[in-house]
Structure formats: structure tokens, C-alpha cells
N, C-alpha and C positions, 0 to 999 in steps of 0.2 A: 408514621405513616407519611407520604409523598405526596403533598398537593399537587392537581391537577391543574397548570397554568396554560391558558392556548392564548398568545400575544399575537394577533393579525396585526394590533399598533406598529408591532416594532418591525416586520416586514412591508406594511405597506405605507404607512404613515410616520415613517423613523425620521425624516427631513424636520416632520412637523412634533415631533417628541419633547422639544424643550418648552414649545408653547401650548401644548394637552396639560405638561407638568404644571405650567405657570397659572393657565385657568384653576387648576386643581389646587391652588393656593402654598405652593413652594417657597420657600425663602433661601436661595443657597445663600447670600451672605451670612443669613442671622444663623443658618447650619453649621457654617465652614467657622462663624467666629465660636460660636460653640466647642468645635472639636478643637481650633486653635488653644484654648483656655485649657481642656482636658489634657491636650498634648505634651503644652508648655510645663505641665505640673508633673511631668513623668519624662519630661526629655526624650520625648517622641521627636525622631528623623524621618523616619522612613515608615511610609503608609500604605497595607494592600487595601484597595477600593473593589469589593466583594458587589457582584454586577454592577459595574460602575455605568450602565447604559451610556449617556453620549457626553460621559465626563463630566457635568456638571459640579461635583464635588473635588473630583480628582483635579481639572484644572486649576479650581479656585485654592485646594489647598499649596500646591505646586507654586501657585502666585506669592506665597507666604514662604515657601523657601523650603517646605518639605520633597521629600523625593519619593514619588507616586508611582505605582503601579496598579493598571485598572485591568481586571476583567471581566466579562461577559459572555455569553454564549450567543449573542445575537450582532451577526458582521454587519447588520443594517444600521445598527446603533454606534457601533463603533466606528464606522465609517464617517458618523457624522462628529463622532468624539475627536477623530483624525484629522479631522478637515478644517476645526478651529483654532486660533489664531489663540497663541500665546507659549505657557512654559513647558519644558521638555515632559511628557508623560509617556510612560511604557503603556501601550493600552496592547491587550492581549485576550483573542477568543478561545476561551477556557468553558469547561463545567464546572461550576464550584463544586461539585461531588467528587472532584478530582484534581485539587489545585495545585500546579506544575508552574510556580513564578519565582523560584528560588526560596531561599531559607532566609532567618534571620532578621524579618521585619520587624520593628520597635511597635507597630499596633493595625488593627483591620479596622475597617468600617463595613458595616450593612446599611443604609439609610432608607428613608422613608416606606416603610412597612415591607419592604422585600423579603426579609427573613422570612415570613410565614409560606411564602410560595416560591421559596427554593425545597430542595432537596437536602432540607437543614439540619440533619443528622449526620446524614456521610460527609454534608461540610464544615462541620464542627470537629469531627475526627481529621481531616485532611487539613485545615484550617491548622491546630495545633503544629505541625511539623512545619508552617509555613513562619510562624511566628518564634520570636526570639524567648527564652526563659522569663518569665516577668513580661512579655508584653503586651498589649490592651487589646481587648477587642469591644468596640463600641456597638450597638444595636440602637437603631430609633425604628418606633413602630408605634402605630396607634394603642393609644391607651383605655386598656379595658378593666376598669377595677372588678369587675367580674362579668362571666362572661353574658351575652344576651341571649335572652328568652328564645329558643327554637319556634321558628314560626317568624318571629318578627321581621317585617319586610317593610322597606323605606324605599324611595326614588327620588334624585336630584341630578341636577345637570349643571353643567359649568360653559362658560359662554367666553371667548374672545377673539377681539378681531385683530389679525395679526398682518401688518401691511394693508392686503387687500382681501385679505383670506379669513374667512371667519369659520372659527372650529368651535362645534360643539360636542359635548359628550352628556351622553344620556345612560346614566346609570340605576338598574334597579339591584336591590342589594337584600339579601336574606342569608340566612345563619341553621347550616346544620349539624346540628351537632357543636364540634368543635372549630367548625369550620364556617367561614365569612363566604359565599358565594357571589360574584357580581355578573350581571350579565351586563354588558354595554354596548354601546351603539356611538361608533365615532363618525361625527359630519365633519368633512373638511371640505370645503368650497363646495363643488357639485357632488362629488362622492361620501357615500354611507357605506362602513363595514362596519358588521357586529363582531362583537368578541366575548370570551368569556375568561374569568379568571376566578381560582380559589387560594385562602388564605388560610393557614392554621392561625388561632386564636390562644394567646396565654395569658393570666394576670400577670402581674410582677414575681409573687410567689412563685407560681409556674416557670416562670423565666429561669428562675433564680435555679430552682430545682433541676432543670432541663441543662442547664449550664453545665450546673456541678458534677451530672451524669456522665461528661464528655470531657471534666476536667477544666475546667473554667471555675474561678472562684469571683464571686460579686466583690466589686468594689465601690459604686455608689448608683446611686440613680438620680436621676434628674428629669423635670415635668418643662414640658414647652421650650426647650434649649436653657433653661433658669436653673438657679439651685431651690427656689421654693418646694415644695409637695403640696400638690394642690390636688384633691378629688375630682375637682370638674376640669382638669388638664386635656389636651387634647391628643395630647402624645408621651411618649417615653423612651427615655433613653439611658440606656442602661451600661455601666462600664464593667467589663471584667478582664483578669487576671488571668494568663496560664500556670501562675505560681501554686497548682495544687499537685501536693505531694503523689496522689493515687486517686484515681474518677472512682467517685462513686458507684455503685454499681448495682 
């Protein structure tokens, strides 16, 4: 199934995307420090950042000496990324289901729960051609020890003052089978825009089986960017490699 995602946020509020993400609890330094530890263990030099957005991971990795290419389908977010000061990163407007960023990358990343919002089955098949044999793929996503009950509904809001602009995000969330559905309203200054997103959910064993069916072998799982396995972890980071003889069909 291909999730449906309408991201008005990108086209209307791209310039505020980083602030909205910060209000939602991102920790770029902690996330990139985790990636750096993983990459150093596997002699990674080049990285493909899938759905790179405004380049917060791309630029931070490049600052640590990695050769980084970031791809995204939003021209507004890429414009923000290209406008940031920092080390050189190649940013490219692309659909992840048909990656055309070259070959031989040592690693690819898909960070902060983006995986399930993307056409991930087509992306995985396309990604294998972009990675070198034995290349890594790191997936960062929300941790679901088990899938939530259908019908469960929650509401929460995030708020952050950026300069003199108040940014508030209202989120209504519910679950439909394997899909997490979010109805959002972004309030930026005096402007309010509704949005909608859908993300397919998997437990860790289901992720491993999904990845194996596309030719990726599981190497390691981390919780909340650390090494300890904790049932109450908020986030899950899984490391896969392309070293599989034949995909499991």
C-alpha cells in the first residue's frame, strides 16, 4: 500500500519547517551523533539522505566530513536547504521511488518517521541500485512494540516562539488498520493551514521481514539513538545492509 500524504506545510510554511520540527522535539545533534557512531563502525564515507527536507541531517553530516547527497520531492524545502550556510551538500529534486542520484553510496538514511509516509516499497527497490554492495540503510521511526488499537484517538499540540513568530501545531491522531492518520492545523503568525498525513506502521520484526523481502539484511536495532533495548523507547533506529544473495519473495 502506498500511503497518502498531503503536505501543505511544505508549500506554505517551508521557511518555518525547521522551527515546527524543533517544536515537535527533534534533536539533530543527537541524531547525527548516532549516525556518526554507526558509520564509523562501517567505514562510511558517502551518504544518501532520502526525503532530506531542509537538510538538517545532510548539512550536519557534511560538517563531520561525509560526502552527502540529499533528495526530496519538495522544491520549497530544498530551497531552504540550499539557502543554509555550511559545507557543500548536493541537493536534488527527486521522487524517492525512482532514485537517480548516482551509484556506489556507502550508506543511505531515512530519518524521523518519514519511511512509512513514502512509497517505500518502490523506494527500497530503487535504493538497492544506489548503494554499493554491503552498503548500509538506516531507518529511524516511531517505536511500535505492537500496533495500536484501531479507533484509538489522541490530540496534542506543540508550540514554539521563533523570534516574534508564534508557531503552534494542533494534531489529531487516529489509527486505521496499519495506518496512522494525522489531521493537523499549523498556526504560524496570523495564518492557519490544515494538513493531512498517513504513515504505515510496522513493529520491529515486521520491519525486518519487509526489508528482507526487498533484499536488505538486518544488522542492528537501536532505541532512542542509544544501544540499550527498552520497551518504553519512543523511537527505533534499524540498520540494514544490502549484503543479501537473493531477496525473499
